[in-house]
Residue frames as qw, qx, qy, qz and C-alpha x, y, z in Angstrom:
[[0.181, -0.889, 0.347, -0.238, 125.46, -160.69, 113.69],
 [0.682, 0.319, -0.619, 0.223, 128.78, -162.54, 114.38],
 [0.732, -0.467, -0.432, 0.245, 129.83, -164.01, 117.77],
 [0.454, -0.049, -0.248, 0.854, 132.33, -161.15, 118.50],
 [0.162, -0.384, -0.120, -0.901, 129.71, -158.45, 117.92],
 [0.672, -0.517, -0.437, -0.301, 127.21, -160.27, 120.12],
 [0.709, -0.280, -0.396, 0.512, 129.88, -160.69, 122.84],
 [0.285, 0.073, -0.118, 0.948, 130.75, -157.05, 122.68],
 [0.359, -0.497, -0.306, -0.729, 127.16, -155.87, 122.62],
 [0.721, -0.527, -0.449, -0.013, 126.59, -157.84, 125.88],
 [0.592, -0.136, -0.278, 0.744, 129.72, -156.29, 127.36],
 [0.030, 0.282, 0.033, 0.958, 128.47, -152.77, 126.57],
 [0.554, -0.537, -0.420, -0.478, 125.02, -153.56, 127.92],
 [0.741, -0.392, -0.445, 0.313, 126.59, -154.88, 131.13],
 [0.393, 0.040, -0.172, 0.902, 128.64, -151.73, 131.45],
 [0.193, -0.375, -0.132, -0.897, 125.75, -149.32, 131.05],
 [0.677, -0.519, -0.419, -0.312, 123.58, -151.37, 133.37],
 [0.726, -0.221, -0.447, 0.474, 126.30, -151.55, 135.97],
 [0.146, 0.337, -0.153, 0.917, 126.36, -147.81, 136.43],
 [0.326, -0.563, -0.745, 0.144, 124.20, -148.05, 139.53],
 [0.239, -0.634, -0.252, 0.691, 125.09, -144.52, 140.63],
 [0.062, -0.073, 0.425, 0.900, 124.98, -143.05, 137.08],
 [0.507, 0.482, 0.420, -0.578, 121.76, -141.89, 135.60],
 [0.192, -0.083, 0.800, 0.562, 121.59, -143.84, 132.37],
 [0.481, 0.540, 0.352, -0.594, 118.76, -142.58, 130.14],
 [0.379, 0.165, 0.754, 0.511, 118.15, -144.27, 126.81],
 [0.150, 0.041, -0.257, -0.954, 116.46, -141.99, 124.31],
 [0.458, -0.266, -0.666, -0.526, 113.44, -144.22, 124.00],
 [0.454, -0.470, -0.711, 0.259, 112.91, -144.17, 127.75],
 [0.192, 0.121, -0.218, 0.949, 113.11, -140.46, 128.34],
 [0.418, -0.393, -0.212, -0.791, 109.40, -139.76, 128.47],
 [0.764, -0.379, -0.490, -0.180, 108.67, -142.61, 130.86],
 [0.799, -0.414, -0.307, 0.310, 111.41, -142.40, 133.46],
 [0.394, 0.508, -0.176, 0.745, 113.32, -139.12, 133.22],
 [0.394, -0.726, 0.057, -0.561, 111.48, -137.66, 136.26],
 [0.880, -0.473, -0.029, -0.036, 112.42, -140.58, 138.51],
 [0.839, 0.127, -0.067, 0.525, 116.10, -140.29, 137.48],
 [0.125, 0.857, -0.089, 0.491, 116.57, -136.68, 138.41],
 [0.644, -0.037, -0.486, 0.590, 119.56, -136.35, 140.75],
 [0.379, -0.781, -0.315, 0.383, 119.74, -134.13, 143.85],
 [0.214, -0.683, 0.248, 0.652, 122.52, -132.15, 142.20],
 [0.594, 0.706, -0.137, -0.361, 122.88, -131.14, 138.56],
 [0.807, -0.165, 0.480, 0.302, 124.64, -134.10, 136.92],
 [0.062, 0.567, -0.526, -0.631, 126.88, -133.82, 133.86],
 [0.838, 0.399, 0.249, -0.278, 125.47, -135.23, 130.72],
 [0.133, -0.430, 0.782, 0.431, 127.52, -137.58, 128.51],
 [0.779, 0.400, 0.064, -0.478, 125.70, -138.60, 125.34],
 [0.321, -0.328, 0.842, 0.283, 126.60, -141.78, 123.48],
 [0.763, 0.399, -0.136, -0.491, 125.65, -143.46, 120.21],
 [0.513, -0.263, 0.812, 0.091, 126.23, -147.17, 119.54],
 [0.757, 0.532, -0.032, -0.378, 126.13, -148.51, 115.98],
 [0.751, -0.200, 0.574, 0.258, 127.81, -151.75, 114.93],
 [0.677, 0.628, 0.317, 0.218, 127.44, -150.77, 111.29],
 [0.025, -0.972, 0.193, 0.134, 129.97, -148.00, 111.94],
 [0.281, -0.567, 0.738, 0.232, 132.84, -150.50, 111.48],
 [0.815, 0.392, -0.307, -0.297, 133.37, -152.61, 108.40],
 [0.976, -0.081, -0.027, 0.198, 135.38, -155.76, 108.09],
 [0.721, 0.156, -0.123, 0.664, 139.04, -155.43, 108.95],
 [0.350, -0.601, -0.336, 0.635, 138.18, -152.42, 111.09],
 [0.169, 0.293, 0.359, 0.870, 137.33, -150.14, 108.30],
 [0.081, 0.395, 0.487, -0.775, 135.04, -147.23, 109.12],
 [0.199, 0.604, 0.700, 0.325, 131.65, -146.64, 107.46],
 [0.159, 0.033, -0.038, 0.986, 131.71, -142.87, 106.85],
 [0.349, -0.404, -0.414, -0.737, 127.98, -142.47, 106.29],
 [0.650, -0.527, -0.548, 0.022, 127.05, -144.18, 109.49],
 [0.497, -0.247, -0.306, 0.774, 129.65, -142.16, 111.43],
 [0.024, -0.253, -0.163, -0.953, 128.14, -138.94, 109.92],
 [0.549, -0.532, -0.476, -0.435, 124.72, -139.96, 111.22],
 [0.673, -0.423, -0.485, 0.365, 126.20, -140.76, 114.67],
 [0.359, -0.095, -0.171, 0.913, 127.94, -137.41, 114.94],
 [0.222, -0.371, -0.292, -0.853, 124.89, -135.50, 113.79],
 [0.627, -0.551, -0.520, -0.183, 122.80, -137.29, 116.38],
 [0.612, -0.337, -0.400, 0.593, 125.30, -136.55, 119.13],
 [0.232, 0.030, -0.048, 0.971, 125.69, -132.86, 118.37],
 [0.353, -0.448, -0.360, -0.739, 121.96, -132.21, 118.07],
 [0.693, -0.517, -0.502, -0.027, 121.27, -133.99, 121.33],
 [0.576, -0.216, -0.309, 0.725, 124.12, -132.43, 123.22],
 [0.086, 0.020, 0.020, 0.996, 123.03, -128.90, 122.13],
 [0.241, 0.549, 0.695, -0.396, 119.24, -129.63, 122.12],
 [0.265, 0.496, -0.222, -0.797, 118.98, -128.27, 118.58],
 [0.806, 0.363, 0.284, -0.372, 116.83, -129.55, 115.71],
 [0.815, 0.563, -0.074, 0.115, 119.49, -129.83, 112.97],
 [0.809, -0.148, -0.002, 0.569, 123.27, -130.22, 112.82],
 [0.318, 0.543, 0.110, 0.769, 123.64, -126.81, 111.29],
 [0.377, -0.788, -0.071, -0.481, 121.77, -125.19, 114.16],
 [0.853, -0.486, -0.072, 0.175, 123.70, -127.27, 116.69],
 [0.713, 0.050, 0.031, 0.699, 127.13, -126.25, 115.40],
 [0.100, 0.655, 0.141, 0.735, 125.97, -122.69, 114.90],
 [0.575, -0.773, -0.172, -0.208, 125.04, -122.60, 118.63],
 [0.816, -0.418, 0.037, 0.398, 128.68, -123.40, 119.50],
 [0.552, -0.105, 0.339, 0.755, 130.67, -121.66, 116.80],
 [0.267, 0.806, 0.122, -0.514, 130.27, -118.26, 115.08],
 [0.766, 0.594, 0.181, 0.165, 130.85, -117.90, 111.35],
 [0.212, 0.898, -0.323, 0.212, 133.82, -115.55, 112.14],
 [0.739, -0.557, 0.380, 0.000, 135.55, -118.19, 114.37],
 [0.417, 0.554, -0.719, -0.057, 138.79, -119.85, 113.49],
 [0.904, -0.257, 0.063, -0.335, 137.96, -123.47, 114.39],
 [0.131, 0.533, -0.833, 0.066, 140.55, -125.94, 115.75],
 [0.943, -0.124, -0.125, -0.283, 139.85, -129.60, 115.83],
 [0.136, -0.634, 0.740, -0.177, 142.32, -131.26, 118.20],
 [0.922, 0.079, -0.322, -0.202, 142.76, -134.91, 117.31],
 [0.593, -0.559, 0.577, -0.050, 144.72, -137.74, 119.05],
 [0.809, 0.502, -0.249, -0.177, 146.85, -139.62, 116.56],
 [0.133, -0.619, 0.767, -0.102, 149.65, -141.19, 118.56],
 [0.678, -0.024, 0.704, -0.211, 147.68, -144.44, 118.36],
 [0.007, 0.235, -0.742, -0.628, 147.86, -144.27, 114.52],
 [0.536, -0.031, -0.558, -0.633, 145.33, -146.34, 112.49],
 [0.410, -0.163, -0.881, 0.169, 144.94, -148.78, 115.39],
 [0.317, -0.628, -0.633, 0.323, 143.57, -146.58, 118.14],
 [0.162, -0.133, -0.003, 0.978, 143.90, -142.88, 117.08],
 [0.406, 0.521, 0.276, -0.698, 141.11, -140.49, 116.24],
 [0.553, 0.332, 0.697, 0.315, 139.44, -141.76, 113.00],
 [0.077, -0.080, 0.326, 0.939, 139.54, -139.31, 110.01],
 [0.167, -0.441, -0.740, -0.480, 135.89, -140.20, 109.30],
 [0.305, -0.693, -0.542, 0.365, 134.83, -138.75, 112.67],
 [0.216, -0.471, 0.049, 0.854, 136.55, -135.49, 111.84],
 [0.024, 0.140, 0.640, 0.755, 135.12, -135.48, 108.30],
 [0.205, -0.628, -0.741, -0.123, 131.65, -135.78, 109.78],
 [0.303, -0.664, -0.308, 0.610, 132.40, -132.85, 112.10],
 [0.155, -0.276, 0.332, 0.889, 133.77, -130.74, 109.20],
 [0.050, -0.368, -0.744, -0.555, 130.69, -131.47, 107.09],
 [0.262, -0.744, -0.594, 0.158, 128.45, -130.26, 109.98],
 [0.284, -0.572, -0.034, 0.769, 130.58, -127.10, 110.29],
 [0.125, 0.054, 0.573, 0.808, 130.10, -126.47, 106.50],
 [0.139, -0.608, -0.734, -0.270, 126.42, -126.66, 106.94],
 [0.298, -0.805, -0.374, 0.352, 126.71, -124.02, 109.64],
 [0.305, 0.945, 0.054, 0.101, 128.62, -121.75, 107.28],
 [0.456, -0.737, 0.426, 0.260, 132.27, -122.38, 108.35],
 [0.653, 0.682, -0.301, -0.133, 134.60, -122.47, 105.36],
 [0.950, 0.001, -0.164, 0.267, 137.42, -125.04, 105.05],
 [0.454, 0.525, -0.258, 0.672, 140.09, -122.27, 105.29],
 [0.403, -0.657, 0.226, -0.596, 138.67, -121.46, 108.79],
 [0.930, -0.316, 0.056, -0.179, 139.27, -125.02, 110.10],
 [0.238, 0.606, -0.746, 0.142, 142.57, -126.44, 111.37],
 [0.967, -0.211, -0.117, -0.085, 142.93, -130.12, 112.27],
 [0.223, 0.734, -0.559, 0.315, 146.03, -130.60, 114.36],
 [0.877, -0.462, -0.049, 0.120, 148.14, -132.75, 116.64],
 [0.426, -0.778, 0.326, 0.327, 151.81, -132.58, 117.67],
 [0.351, -0.400, 0.709, 0.463, 153.48, -134.68, 115.07],
 [0.555, 0.456, -0.323, -0.617, 152.89, -134.79, 111.33],
 [0.237, 0.231, -0.932, -0.147, 154.07, -138.44, 111.17],
 [0.195, 0.212, 0.853, -0.435, 151.21, -139.50, 113.63],
 [0.488, 0.486, 0.139, -0.711, 148.59, -137.54, 111.61],
 [0.507, 0.433, -0.571, -0.479, 149.54, -139.27, 108.40],
 [0.137, 0.101, -0.983, 0.073, 149.76, -142.70, 110.02],
 [0.305, 0.295, 0.704, -0.570, 146.24, -142.23, 111.36],
 [0.352, 0.460, 0.750, 0.319, 145.02, -141.51, 107.81],
 [0.098, 0.844, 0.261, -0.458, 144.51, -137.82, 107.77],
 [0.622, 0.576, 0.313, 0.428, 144.79, -136.09, 104.39],
 [0.368, -0.531, 0.002, 0.763, 147.18, -133.19, 103.93],
 [0.334, 0.384, 0.536, 0.674, 145.64, -131.86, 100.65],
 [0.022, -0.235, -0.226, 0.945, 143.76, -129.08, 102.46],
 [0.156, -0.325, -0.687, -0.631, 140.50, -129.76, 100.57],
 [0.474, -0.654, -0.545, -0.225, 138.21, -129.79, 103.62],
 [0.504, -0.861, 0.009, 0.073, 140.50, -128.30, 106.30],
 [0.309, 0.767, -0.514, 0.229, 144.05, -127.35, 106.98],
 [0.928, -0.251, -0.221, 0.165, 146.04, -130.21, 108.39],
 [0.065, 0.826, -0.392, 0.399, 148.68, -128.80, 110.86],
 [0.851, -0.267, -0.343, 0.296, 151.19, -130.01, 113.37],
 [0.350, -0.924, 0.091, 0.127, 153.48, -128.28, 115.89],
 [0.667, 0.631, -0.273, 0.287, 156.70, -127.40, 114.30],
 [0.812, -0.353, -0.254, 0.389, 159.71, -128.36, 116.51],
 [0.481, 0.166, -0.046, 0.859, 161.59, -125.13, 115.70],
 [0.053, -0.070, 0.087, -0.992, 159.05, -122.31, 115.94],
 [0.377, -0.391, -0.728, -0.418, 155.77, -124.02, 116.67],
 [0.449, -0.569, -0.593, 0.351, 155.58, -122.78, 120.26],
 [0.017, -0.859, -0.183, -0.478, 154.52, -119.35, 121.42],
 [0.521, 0.027, -0.481, 0.705, 157.12, -117.79, 123.71],
 [0.201, -0.288, 0.168, -0.921, 154.51, -115.27, 124.88],
 [0.807, -0.292, -0.175, -0.483, 152.09, -118.09, 126.04],
 [0.231, 0.434, -0.776, 0.395, 153.98, -119.41, 129.05],
 [0.814, -0.470, -0.213, -0.267, 153.15, -122.01, 131.62],
 [0.186, 0.544, -0.660, 0.484, 155.38, -122.09, 134.70],
 [0.845, -0.466, -0.149, -0.216, 155.33, -124.69, 137.45],
 [0.383, -0.779, 0.490, -0.078, 157.85, -125.65, 140.16],
 [0.880, -0.096, 0.446, 0.131, 158.71, -128.99, 138.66],
 [0.004, -0.680, 0.542, 0.494, 161.79, -129.03, 136.42],
 [0.898, 0.353, 0.258, -0.055, 162.04, -130.80, 133.12],
 [0.491, -0.363, 0.529, 0.590, 165.07, -131.74, 131.05],
 [0.471, 0.696, -0.081, -0.535, 164.95, -129.95, 127.64],
 [0.616, 0.005, 0.698, 0.365, 165.34, -131.92, 124.47],
 [0.005, -0.050, 0.510, 0.859, 165.13, -131.14, 120.76],
 [0.195, -0.525, -0.730, -0.392, 161.61, -129.95, 120.05],
 [0.349, -0.732, -0.438, 0.387, 161.38, -127.91, 123.17],
 [0.284, 0.909, 0.137, 0.273, 161.36, -124.21, 122.29],
 [0.319, -0.905, 0.280, -0.031, 164.03, -123.33, 124.95],
 [0.894, -0.155, 0.308, 0.284, 166.35, -126.13, 123.88],
 [0.352, 0.885, -0.290, -0.091, 169.66, -125.08, 122.41],
 [0.895, 0.208, -0.265, 0.293, 172.78, -126.90, 121.35],
 [0.565, -0.792, 0.088, 0.216, 175.31, -126.54, 124.20],
 [0.469, 0.780, -0.339, 0.237, 178.52, -124.94, 123.31],
 [0.889, -0.388, -0.050, 0.239, 181.34, -126.88, 124.94],
 [0.233, 0.887, -0.314, 0.244, 184.35, -124.59, 125.70],
 [0.091, 0.531, -0.765, 0.353, 185.94, -126.51, 128.55],
 [0.303, -0.047, -0.939, 0.155, 185.55, -129.46, 130.94],
 [0.144, 0.206, 0.568, -0.784, 183.15, -127.50, 133.13],
 [0.526, 0.234, -0.199, -0.793, 180.70, -127.09, 130.29],
 [0.447, 0.069, -0.862, -0.227, 180.64, -130.86, 129.77],
 [0.300, -0.271, -0.859, 0.315, 179.35, -131.56, 133.27],
 [0.140, 0.224, 0.340, -0.903, 177.16, -128.50, 133.68],
 [0.034, -0.368, -0.845, -0.386, 173.52, -129.44, 132.93],
 [0.042, 0.471, 0.485, -0.735, 171.80, -126.62, 134.69],
 [0.283, 0.390, -0.210, -0.851, 170.97, -124.90, 131.43],
 [0.250, -0.036, -0.886, -0.388, 169.28, -128.18, 130.24],
 [0.130, -0.453, -0.828, 0.305, 166.59, -127.86, 132.95],
 [0.120, -0.219, -0.136, -0.959, 163.63, -125.58, 132.89],
 [0.133, 0.368, 0.771, -0.503, 160.41, -124.94, 134.83],
 [0.360, 0.482, -0.022, -0.799, 158.81, -123.28, 131.82],
 [0.424, 0.297, 0.807, 0.283, 156.59, -124.62, 129.09],
 [0.207, 0.334, -0.172, -0.903, 154.97, -122.82, 126.12],
 [0.647, 0.427, 0.529, -0.345, 151.71, -123.35, 124.38],
 [0.492, 0.228, 0.647, 0.536, 151.58, -124.24, 120.74],
 [0.045, 0.179, -0.158, -0.970, 151.00, -121.27, 118.44],
 [0.269, -0.274, -0.744, -0.547, 148.05, -123.01, 116.91],
 [0.387, -0.578, -0.701, 0.155, 146.27, -123.11, 120.26],
 [0.299, -0.504, -0.327, 0.742, 147.38, -119.89, 121.66],
 [0.074, 0.524, -0.054, -0.847, 146.76, -117.57, 118.65],
 [0.109, 0.087, -0.723, -0.677, 145.58, -119.34, 115.45],
 [0.305, -0.430, -0.793, -0.306, 142.20, -120.73, 116.61],
 [0.283, -0.356, 0.205, -0.867, 139.42, -119.05, 118.57],
 [0.800, -0.200, 0.276, -0.493, 137.43, -122.14, 119.41],
 [0.122, 0.375, -0.916, -0.075, 138.35, -125.83, 119.69],
 [0.903, -0.084, -0.066, -0.415, 136.50, -129.08, 119.23],
 [0.214, -0.552, 0.796, -0.125, 138.37, -131.72, 121.21],
 [0.906, 0.181, -0.201, -0.326, 138.35, -135.19, 119.59],
 [0.193, -0.534, 0.817, -0.100, 140.42, -137.69, 121.57],
 [0.712, 0.059, -0.631, -0.302, 140.24, -141.46, 121.22],
 [0.820, -0.474, 0.101, -0.303, 139.30, -144.07, 123.73],
 [0.757, 0.340, -0.468, 0.304, 142.79, -145.24, 124.73],
 [0.716, -0.649, -0.112, 0.230, 144.66, -145.89, 127.93],
 [0.377, 0.801, -0.318, 0.340, 148.01, -144.31, 128.67],
 [0.779, -0.190, -0.389, 0.453, 150.96, -145.49, 130.78],
 [0.267, 0.272, -0.182, 0.906, 151.61, -141.72, 131.38],
 [0.290, -0.162, 0.198, -0.922, 148.25, -140.51, 132.59],
 [0.391, 0.170, 0.833, -0.352, 146.01, -143.61, 132.83],
 [0.493, 0.664, 0.560, -0.055, 143.56, -142.21, 130.21],
 [0.294, -0.112, 0.364, 0.877, 144.73, -140.49, 127.06],
 [0.129, 0.671, 0.728, 0.052, 141.45, -138.57, 126.85],
 [0.092, 0.920, 0.298, 0.238, 139.96, -135.05, 126.93],
 [0.370, -0.910, 0.124, 0.143, 142.31, -133.48, 129.37],
 [0.671, -0.333, 0.462, 0.475, 145.43, -135.17, 128.13],
 [0.561, 0.467, 0.513, 0.452, 144.66, -134.44, 124.57],
 [0.091, 0.951, 0.188, 0.228, 144.28, -130.69, 125.15],
 [0.427, -0.875, 0.216, 0.070, 147.26, -130.24, 127.48],
 [0.703, -0.379, 0.484, 0.359, 150.33, -132.47, 126.83],
 [0.646, 0.358, 0.452, 0.499, 150.45, -132.37, 122.98],
 [0.145, 0.921, 0.209, 0.294, 149.96, -128.52, 123.09],
 [0.366, -0.903, 0.224, 0.020, 152.98, -127.91, 125.26],
 [0.647, 0.481, -0.524, 0.274, 156.76, -128.22, 125.08],
 [0.141, 0.328, -0.754, 0.551, 158.77, -129.55, 128.00],
 [0.735, -0.292, -0.159, -0.592, 155.62, -131.51, 128.88],
 [0.732, 0.028, -0.676, 0.084, 157.34, -134.68, 130.21],
 [0.133, 0.195, -0.617, 0.750, 157.91, -133.16, 133.63],
 [0.561, -0.191, 0.087, -0.801, 154.10, -133.05, 134.21],
 [0.898, -0.017, -0.254, -0.359, 153.63, -136.84, 133.92],
 [0.295, 0.427, -0.801, 0.298, 156.51, -138.18, 136.08],
 [0.692, -0.377, -0.615, 0.033, 155.83, -140.97, 138.60],
 [0.059, 0.268, 0.957, -0.096, 154.24, -141.15, 141.08],
 [0.269, 0.448, 0.291, -0.802, 151.70, -138.29, 140.14],
 [0.347, 0.278, 0.817, 0.367, 151.08, -139.22, 136.52],
 [0.057, 0.481, 0.453, 0.749, 149.79, -135.74, 135.62],
 [0.423, -0.796, -0.421, -0.106, 148.23, -134.81, 138.89],
 [0.262, 0.698, 0.516, -0.422, 147.63, -131.90, 139.55],
 [0.154, -0.382, 0.358, 0.838, 149.28, -130.40, 136.47],
 [0.111, 0.278, 0.798, 0.523, 146.85, -131.62, 133.78],
 [0.112, -0.767, -0.627, 0.081, 143.86, -130.17, 135.59],
 [0.237, -0.723, -0.062, 0.646, 145.67, -126.87, 136.28],
 [0.197, -0.197, 0.550, 0.787, 146.77, -126.56, 132.68],
 [0.056, 0.488, 0.793, 0.361, 143.36, -127.35, 131.31],
 [0.156, -0.797, -0.488, 0.321, 141.96, -124.66, 133.58],
 [0.247, -0.317, 0.209, 0.891, 144.12, -122.08, 131.80],
 [0.446, 0.640, 0.225, -0.584, 141.77, -119.68, 129.85],
 [0.248, 0.546, -0.588, -0.542, 143.74, -120.45, 126.67],
 [0.139, -0.047, -0.970, -0.194, 142.21, -123.97, 126.81],
 [0.096, 0.417, 0.810, -0.401, 139.13, -123.77, 128.99],
 [0.282, 0.606, 0.186, -0.720, 137.65, -120.74, 127.28],
 [0.314, 0.434, -0.550, -0.640, 138.16, -122.19, 123.79],
 [0.039, -0.022, -0.992, -0.121, 137.00, -125.81, 124.07],
 [0.526, -0.037, -0.052, -0.848, 133.28, -125.86, 123.16],
 [0.928, -0.054, 0.079, -0.360, 132.71, -129.63, 123.15],
 [0.214, -0.454, 0.862, 0.067, 134.45, -132.92, 123.53],
 [0.895, 0.220, -0.136, -0.363, 133.68, -135.82, 121.08],
 [0.467, -0.471, 0.748, 0.000, 135.26, -139.05, 122.24],
 [0.665, 0.376, -0.534, -0.362, 136.03, -141.42, 119.44],
 [0.537, -0.316, 0.733, -0.271, 135.29, -144.74, 120.94],
 [0.824, 0.352, -0.268, -0.354, 134.75, -146.67, 117.67],
 [0.783, 0.153, -0.547, 0.252, 137.81, -148.60, 118.82],
 [0.561, -0.783, 0.165, -0.210, 138.95, -149.10, 122.38],
 [0.671, 0.351, -0.546, 0.358, 142.52, -149.79, 123.38],
 [0.661, -0.713, -0.091, -0.215, 142.74, -150.77, 126.96],
 [0.716, -0.553, 0.248, 0.345, 146.57, -151.36, 127.35],
 [0.700, 0.105, 0.344, 0.617, 149.71, -150.28, 125.66],
 [0.210, 0.889, 0.265, 0.309, 148.58, -146.75, 125.06],
 [0.443, 0.685, 0.138, -0.562, 149.02, -144.05, 124.02],
 [0.048, 0.451, -0.753, -0.477, 151.08, -145.97, 121.44],
 [0.801, 0.145, -0.271, -0.514, 149.17, -148.35, 119.02],
 [0.133, -0.258, 0.951, -0.107, 148.95, -151.96, 120.16],
 [0.607, -0.007, -0.484, -0.630, 146.54, -154.08, 118.20],
 [0.399, -0.064, -0.892, 0.201, 146.77, -156.88, 120.81],
 [0.099, -0.372, -0.683, 0.621, 144.75, -154.78, 123.22],
 [0.289, 0.180, -0.107, -0.934, 142.48, -152.91, 120.77],
 [0.210, 0.362, 0.906, -0.061, 138.84, -154.01, 120.38],
 [0.094, -0.414, -0.509, -0.749, 135.89, -152.87, 118.35],
 [0.051, -0.293, -0.619, 0.727, 133.69, -150.65, 120.54],
 [0.073, 0.517, 0.710, 0.473, 131.28, -149.09, 117.95],
 [0.241, -0.811, -0.496, 0.193, 130.57, -146.10, 120.12],
 [0.265, 0.449, -0.057, 0.851, 131.00, -142.24, 120.01],
 [0.351, -0.657, -0.513, 0.426, 130.54, -140.01, 123.09],
 [0.172, 0.578, 0.089, 0.793, 129.96, -136.26, 123.39],
 [0.430, -0.723, -0.453, 0.296, 129.82, -133.90, 126.39],
 [0.105, 0.882, -0.097, 0.449, 130.42, -130.26, 127.37],
 [0.601, -0.721, 0.328, -0.109, 132.15, -131.76, 130.47],
 [0.565, 0.552, -0.612, 0.047, 135.65, -133.10, 129.70],
 [0.193, -0.399, 0.796, -0.412, 136.07, -134.54, 133.17],
 [0.769, 0.102, 0.417, -0.474, 132.89, -136.57, 132.87],
 [0.764, 0.542, -0.300, -0.181, 134.09, -137.88, 129.52],
 [0.314, 0.536, -0.748, 0.236, 137.43, -138.99, 130.99],
 [0.452, -0.255, 0.688, -0.507, 135.83, -140.57, 134.02],
 [0.862, 0.265, 0.194, -0.385, 133.51, -142.53, 131.84],
 [0.649, 0.569, -0.505, -0.014, 136.45, -143.58, 129.59],
 [0.045, -0.510, 0.789, -0.338, 138.49, -144.77, 132.63],
 [0.660, -0.060, 0.598, -0.450, 135.65, -147.02, 133.80],
 [0.853, 0.433, -0.040, -0.289, 135.14, -148.41, 130.30],
 [0.420, 0.620, -0.652, 0.116, 138.88, -149.20, 129.98],
 [0.310, -0.365, 0.763, -0.434, 138.78, -150.94, 133.33],
 [0.850, 0.158, 0.232, -0.446, 135.90, -153.09, 132.11],
 [0.855, 0.454, -0.252, -0.020, 138.44, -154.62, 129.76],
 [0.194, 0.652, -0.648, 0.343, 141.57, -154.44, 131.87],
 [0.564, -0.394, 0.554, -0.468, 140.22, -156.36, 134.86],
 [0.963, 0.103, 0.179, -0.172, 139.36, -159.62, 133.00],
 [0.714, 0.591, -0.302, 0.221, 142.76, -159.35, 131.40],
 [0.780, -0.452, -0.190, 0.388, 144.32, -159.30, 134.89],
 [0.392, 0.437, -0.053, 0.807, 145.58, -155.74, 134.33],
 [0.250, -0.332, -0.520, 0.746, 145.65, -153.23, 137.19],
 [0.104, 0.862, 0.492, -0.059, 142.96, -150.62, 137.54],
 [0.411, 0.572, 0.102, 0.702, 143.73, -147.14, 136.14],
 [0.367, -0.887, -0.266, -0.088, 142.81, -145.31, 139.28],
 [0.631, -0.540, 0.030, 0.556, 146.38, -144.72, 140.64],
 [0.396, 0.037, 0.372, 0.839, 147.19, -142.94, 137.35],
 [0.026, -0.597, -0.499, -0.628, 144.02, -140.88, 137.16],
 [0.331, -0.544, -0.516, 0.573, 144.10, -138.92, 140.40],
 [0.094, -0.088, 0.176, 0.976, 143.96, -135.76, 138.23],
 [0.233, -0.498, -0.681, -0.484, 140.29, -136.45, 137.70],
 [0.434, -0.691, -0.510, 0.273, 139.49, -135.53, 141.30],
 [0.305, -0.384, 0.004, 0.871, 141.73, -132.43, 141.07],
 [0.009, 0.241, 0.554, 0.797, 139.91, -131.47, 137.91],
 [0.342, -0.669, -0.625, -0.210, 136.54, -131.65, 139.74],
 [0.428, -0.637, -0.330, 0.550, 137.94, -129.60, 142.68],
 [0.231, -0.211, 0.210, 0.926, 138.98, -126.97, 140.19],
 [0.426, 0.531, 0.338, -0.650, 135.46, -126.80, 138.84],
 [0.129, 0.354, -0.676, -0.633, 136.22, -128.34, 135.45],
 [0.657, -0.016, -0.545, -0.521, 133.54, -130.94, 135.68],
 [0.800, -0.348, 0.274, -0.406, 132.17, -133.95, 137.49],
 [0.289, 0.451, -0.842, -0.072, 134.35, -137.01, 138.05],
 [0.352, -0.068, 0.843, -0.400, 132.19, -139.12, 140.35],
 [0.016, -0.196, -0.919, -0.343, 129.95, -141.81, 138.83],
 [0.003, 0.613, 0.734, -0.292, 126.90, -140.64, 140.73],
 [0.068, 0.723, 0.098, -0.681, 127.18, -137.20, 139.19],
 [0.054, 0.326, -0.659, -0.676, 127.34, -138.36, 135.59],
 [0.686, 0.375, 0.429, -0.452, 124.26, -138.98, 133.47],
 [0.190, -0.148, 0.805, 0.542, 124.88, -141.32, 130.46],
 [0.561, 0.508, 0.277, -0.592, 122.23, -140.63, 127.86],
 [0.507, 0.144, 0.737, 0.424, 121.76, -142.76, 124.74],
 [0.306, 0.597, -0.063, -0.739, 121.26, -140.53, 121.83],
 [0.571, 0.332, -0.581, -0.476, 119.54, -142.45, 119.00],
 [0.815, -0.145, 0.477, -0.295, 118.39, -146.07, 119.06],
 [0.639, 0.497, -0.534, -0.245, 120.48, -147.59, 116.25],
 [0.775, -0.423, 0.438, -0.170, 122.31, -149.81, 118.70],
 [0.198, -0.419, 0.860, 0.216, 124.23, -153.01, 117.99],
 [0.806, 0.304, 0.033, -0.507, 122.50, -154.74, 115.05]]
């Protein structure tokens, strides 16, 4: 094992050991100490698998190892014996399945196609046909840059069309105004008849947003697959950000300073059109980008070798924030907390647990960093 992997393995070990208030349960310790780790209140479970062999030289991804990691995660998260049983417990054969990826980070820090391929293979074992599966993000360019295939062999690759990709019947209204630009469904080219029209910008502002058609009407269940990346907009570009902002037009108004998405991201995620559809979040942490996000920045991207899964999106995002801070602080970068106030709001809305003491990290599998 090279020096970089050893150094990173020690960093991961320090992180998991430092969670004094978390209940960290390695799979090989469950029988011995699970009883002593039982919390007073029901904690949220975040499962993780660490495997150094998941990444090849030059940050290539080992698809067979990732498939094993995903299978381990989904069976542990659902407490089922096989991946087919696990996926069948979450998704019916009649469902139209959406896999929401995060590709703004491109090949540097976006969702890895190999992780999605592993999910799709598991869905196939559960009887879900390729034509029933949509993999999507907002922009086609980002999807292709991240390495996703558009041939439709295993799934339909989709993006949100700037002209008619939003559902005008699926509206989100809030008091904050946003300036409409091309790509927003209510944007229209202004007709200038006189000088008054030149200076009148009232019709460029709107308090309405609309969900993407893919989310509102084309899928019945969603598997949320964000990547482990920071964001100058929301602190963490994780589970909540991935399901809300890329699925709305006129979204920029929700992340303005000084609130950075609070309380809007939590409120939007609580909408039944999101909350009732997302069945699981799988956080792609094979790479970790701790600064410069959500855009790709290789200077701040490190190999992390880890996948996470949870039924609690808030717990996933809270864990991601702490992991990112583990890298930001030694680099003399500020903590993410001022930009992640939406985590507490999400907990108040009942979306999940944000406090470290209420999150139980559970190692699924014992592959580890070899």
